[in-house]
N, C-alpha and C positions, 0 to 999 in steps of 0.2 A: 504494499500500500504506499502511495507516495502523495505528496501535496500537489494541489492543482498547479497548473504552470503559473509562474510568476509569484506563487506563494510558498511558504516555508513550513516545513514540519518542526515545531518548536516543542521541546521538553521543558517544562517550567517547573522548577523544584523550588518549594517554600516550606517553612516551618509552621506558617499559619496563613489561613485565608478567610476573608469575610465571606459569609456571615457564620461559617463553621467553627472557626477558631480565631481569636483575636485578643491581642494585648496592645497593639499600636497600629501605626500607620503601615507597617509591612503587610498586614492582612488586607487593608484597604486597596493597597497598590496592586498587589499581586492579583486580587479578584478583578480589579479593573483592567489590568493588562490582558488577562485571560479572556475577559469579556470582549474587549475591543479588537484584540487580534483574531478571535473566532469571528466577530461580525465582519471583519475584513477578509475573511476567506481563508484565513491560515489554518493550518491542521495544529491548533495547540491543544496539548494535553497537560494538565496540572496535576503534579503529584504533591501529597502532603500527608502526615502522619494521621492515622485514624485515632485520634484521643477518645477517652472514654466519655468525654462531655458531648461528643458529637452523636446526635440521635439519628442512627442509621435508618430506622424504619421510616422516620418523617422525611428523610432525605431520598428514600427510595433507592438506597444503595443496593447493588447486586454484586454477588461474588463473581469473579472471572474463573471460569472452569480450569482454565490452564495456569492459573497463578494462585493456586491453594496450597497451604502448608509446605512452603519451600524452604529448604534449610539455609542457613546463613552463618557462616563461622567468621568471627573478628578475633583473632588470636586464639586465646584459650576459651573464649565466649561462644557459645552456640545458641542461635535462636531459630525460631521458625516464623514464617510471615505469610499473609495471604493479601490478596488485593481485591478491593471492592471498587466498582465504578458507579458513578452517578453523574448527573447534571448539576453544575454549581448553581445554586439558588441566585436568581437575578442576573444571570450572566448570559442569557439568550440561548441556552443550550450548550455553552462550553463544557466539556467533559471534565470531571475531577476523578482521580485515581487515589484511593485511600489505602496507604500501607497500614495493614492490621497486625500489630505485634503485641498482644496484651502485656508481655513481660516488659516492654518498654514504654507504651503508651497509655496503659490503664493507670494513671495516677490522678492525684486531686487537682493538679494544675499542668499547664501546658510546658512550663519550665520549671526545673527543680534545682536544688543545691545537692543533690544526690551524687555519689561518686562516679556513677555511670552516666553522667550527663552527656560526656562526649560521645560515649558509645550509642546512646540513643539517635544522636543524628548522623554519626557515621553510618550506622545500620540502615537508617532512612535513606541516605544517599545511595548506599550500594543497593538496597532493596529496589529502588526505583530504576537504577541501571539495569540490574537483572531482569526487571519486569518489561523495559523496552526491548531488550535483547530477545527475550521468550516471545514476546509478541511480534517479533520480526519487524519492527517499525524503524524504518530508515530515518533516524534523527539527523535533521540538519543543523539545527540550533539547541544546544544545551544551555538553558539560562538559570543560573543559580542565584539565590539570594541570601545575603548575609552569611554569617560564619556557619551556620548550621549545615549548609550545602556546599562550602567553599573548598572541600576536598574533591569535589566532582571533577575539575579540569586536571588534577593530578591522577585521579583514578582512570580517566578516559585516556590520558596520555601513557601511563604505564601498563595498563591492562585492558579495559574494555574496548579501547580505539581499534584493537586488532580484530574485534567482532564485526561482522558485516553490517549490522544495523548502524554501527558508530563510524564506519570507515571515512565518511565525509562529515562527520559532526565538527561543529566550531562551537567555541565555549565563550559565554558571557557572564560575568559576575556583577551584580548590583550591590553596592553597599548602601544600606538604608540607615544603618546607625553604627559608626565606626567605634563607638564606645563599648560595644559588645564583640568580642573576638574570638570566643571559644578556646581559651587557653587550658591546656591540661599538662600533666606531667611527662617529660621526656621518657620517663621509665615504662610509660604505657604505649611506646611506639608499635609494639606487635599488634595492637588493636586496629592499626590502620590497614594491616594485611598487605603491605607494599611487598613487591617482588623481592624475594630473600631477604626481606626486612631492611632494604637498602636506605640507610639513614642519610646517604649523600643527596637523596632527593628533597630533604627538608632543609629548611633555613638553619645554617650552621651555628650562627650566633645565639639564636634561640635555644638550639640543643645544648650549646655549652652552658647557657644559663639554666638548663634543666627544664625547659618548656618546649611545648609544641603549640603554635599559634595557627588555628584553623583559618582564620581570615587572611593572615599573612601568605599562607600557602595558596589561597585562591588569587591573590594579587600577583603572587610570582608565576602562576601557570595559566590563568584565564587569558584567552586571545584579545578580549575586550573587556575593560572595566567600566562600569557607569556607577554615577552616584546621583543623587535626586535633586541636585540643583546645580547651575553652573557655578555660582559663587562658592558652594561647598566643595565642588572639585578642586577649586584653587585653594580653599582654606586647608583641606586636609593634607595638602603637601607642605604644610608648615608645621613647626614644631608646637604651636599653640593649639592647633586643632587635629593634627594627625595622629594623636594617641599612641605615639611610639612607632607608628607604620609610615610615617612621612617619607623616610628614605626608600622604602621599597615602592611607595607610589611615584615619587619623582624619578625613580629609575625606568618606570614604565612609560614615562613621556606621553606622547599622543595616544597611547592605548586607553588613557583615563578620559572620559567625557562626562560632563554634567547634563542631566535632562531633568527639567523641573516636573514634579509629580503633577499630574492632572486631577480634575475633580470629576466624579461620576454625577453629572446633573440629572441622571434619571433618579438619583437618590437624594441629591443636595440641591434643591431649586425651591424657593418659596411659592413658585407658580403651581407647583404639584406635590409638595412635600406630604407624604402618607401619614406623618405623624401630627399634622396640623390641622385644626378644624376650620381654619380660615387661610385662604390663599391670597398672594399679592404680588405685584410686579413694580417696576420703577414708576409707572404712571398711576399706580393704585395703592399708594402707601398707608392709606386709612386701615388696611387689613393688618399691617405691621402694629400700628397703634392699638388696634383691637387686641391682638395677640398679647401685647405688653400689659394691657389692663387685666386680662384673664390670667396671665401668669404672675403678676403681683398678687393677686388674691390667692391664687393657688399655692404659692409659696410662703404666704403669711408676711409679705413685705407691706409695710403700711405707708410708704412714701407715696406722694401724688404721682400720677402717671407723667406729668411735665418734668419730674426730676429724672436725670440721666440715670440709665442703669448699665452698669458694667458687669461683664461676666468672664468666666475662664472654665474651659473644659480641658483637663489636663492629666497625664500621668504625673503623679506628684513625686518629682525626682530632681536632683541638682541641676540636671541638664537644661530644666525649664526655667532656671533663673528666678525661682520662687523666692529666694531669699531678699530679693529686691522689693519684693511686694511687702515683706516684713517690715522694712523701713519705710517705704513710701506711701502704702495704702491707708495705713491708720492716720496719718498726717493729713492726707487729702480729705479722709472721712470726717475728720475733726473739723476742717476748716471749710468745708464746701458741701452743698447738697449733692448727694450722691448715694445710689443703692448698688449693692454687690452680690453677685451670685457665683458660687464655685461648686464644681463638680469633679470629682476625682479621687483616687486612691493611691497610696504608696508609702513612701517613708513616714514613720510616725510623727516626726517633727512637723512636717508640713500639714498632716492632717489635725494635728493638735493645734497649730497656729490658726487654721481657718476656722476650727471649731471654737476657739477662744474668741476670734474676731466676731463671730456671730454672736456670742454671749455679750460682747462689749457694745455691739451697736444692735440691739434687738429692733427688728422691724425694718432695718436697713441692710442687713447682711444675713445671707442664708448659706450653710454648706451642706452638700449632700455627698456623703461618702461612697465610694464604689463607682461603677460605670453604668449608666442607664441611656441606651440608644435614643429613646424617645425624648428624655429629658434634655439630652445633647441637642437635637433639633430645635426644641422650645427655647433653649438658651441663645441659640444662634438667631431665631427669628424674633424674640421678644427684646433682647438687649440693644442698647444704642452703642456700646463700645465692648470690644473683645481685647483682653489682655494676653500677649505672648512676649515677656521680657526675656527670651531665651538665652542662656549663656552660649549655646550653640544649637542650630536647629537645621538639620540636613536638608529638608524641604519644608515640612509643616503642611497641614492641610486645613486646619481650622481658620487660619488667616483668609484663605481662598474661599472657604464656605462663607466666612463673615462678609466678604466683599459681596457676593451674589445676594445675600440676604439684608444688605443694607445697613450692616453693623460694622462701624468703623473700627478696623483693627489698630491698636497700639502696640508696636512691635520693636525689637531691638534689630539693628542693621547686621544681620548675620544669616549666612546660608541662604535657604529658600525664602526666608522673610524678606531679605534685601532683594531678590529677584521678583517677588510678587507683589511688593507694596511700596509705593512712592510717596514719600513725604509730600503733604499737602502745602501748597504755596498759595496764600490767600490774595496776594496780589494779581496772580495770573489765573487762579482758579483751577490749577492743575494739582494733580496727585490724588492718591486714593487712602491714605490713612496718616497716622502720626508715628513718625520713625525716629528713634533715638539711637545714639552711637555707643556711648560708654557704658561699660557693665558696672554701674554703681547706683546708689539709691537716688542721688540728686537727679540723675538723668531721667530715671523712670518718673519721678516726682514732677520733673519739668513737663514730660510728655503727658501725663495725666492732667496737669493744670491746663496745658494747651488744648488737649482735647475738649474740657470743659469749657474753656473760653470759646472754642469755635461752635460748640453746642449751644451757647447762648446767643450765637449769631445766626438766625434762622436761613438767612440767605447763603452764608457761607457753609453751613451744615448741610442744606439741601444740595448744594453743589457737590460736596464732598461725597455725600451718600449716593448720588447719581453717578459720579465718577466710578466709584467702586462696583456698582451694580452693572456697569457696561463692560466690566472686563470678562474676557473668555479664557478660561484655564481648563478647556474640555479635554478629556482623554483622547478624543478623536485626533487632536492636533499632536499630542505627545506620543501616541502609538506610532505615528509616521517617522519620528525620531529614533525609536527603536529599530523599526523595520530597515531604516537606513544603514544602521549598523549592522543588522544581519546581512544585508545585501552587500556590503563592503567585505565582510569576512568571506562570504560564499563565493565572491568574485575574484578573490585573491589567488 
């Protein structure tokens, strides 16, 4: 079986994919990429672990007869896996293949701190490659995502590339978050199953330090490397943002490309958002005002609808720059009319801060721990401002959602935030948000006060909102950039 003329056979490997498994943007991006590549006529097949949290019956997953109870040995570890096939929900029929291995994936969470964490994803990567070979599927593009699947280019070069289905396969690695690298002990090298245990194939300085770094190996061996915004592609080649991998990335030169993530406007558009009872567009913003009134009542916020409402939906981690909010937001709340809503979970110190902030400003601040998909849509629609003061942000999606929903993003100039939000200039009426440069409390405080000043000027605010809502970050545009990389590799 081969792809249609002019189209590609693409094996997409990911540790998570929305809506089946999700902790962050990786899940949204891989789902959207599969959806839009499939819609464009490519033979794209997405492989992901079959975690115990996935409802197989609701998904309609069916066992593939030729891929049942297959043995898989990793060093001294022996597993058995099977494969289920289904259509990825909301992806227009794009197929998803679930690697079912209860010994590895029947756990309370997608990721763990268990000592076999590296084995879980080495096994997944090898199982996906074995599955493609047994299906006799002639893969042209093996597209890996983050550290979990970053050994695939090495495995293809040393072993699977000799098998007919992979004879013409080319490899792409997308780095979604360089802060997670899949580091494990060099003593576990046998778990990789390299030919004759050949340690020369691995990064020698890492081995000397007693480590194996999965993401670095992907950087060394993938034919093309992408990350999720042009600015971040430049940033990660520096010591400030490269997290120790900057030398390896610089050595790859033009093999590294930044492609800004897209937005799935089928899911994120106030014109048709399935989670909202009222819809609106740039010409009918009364619907947004109505949603805000409903939201204030629902969340127990007692401020008048005319008072600006700021929000945040975030994984509560140091990357997100939340310590800047510690210093800046209470000052602004003390000095000016403002309401605030936060949704997220993560490190205890951040959860405790937002909970205490809600107690300190009753009726003006509310914090919801955890993640709630419907509530995240409500926050985007009902808020006037959206805060993203990130220390680093490879791409970010919420700032792009905010623009479409007429919710002005307040962001730090880094990564995808810098590529997707332009600072508003009142004199010319150009720009889409409020952007600050320095990673410190005074900078965020300045940005918040500027946003509130603009909110108090209806003409300026209306222009700012309209500018944002006119932006197009659709996946249809981004998919073409990936296809251009595939085409370049296969033409070489």
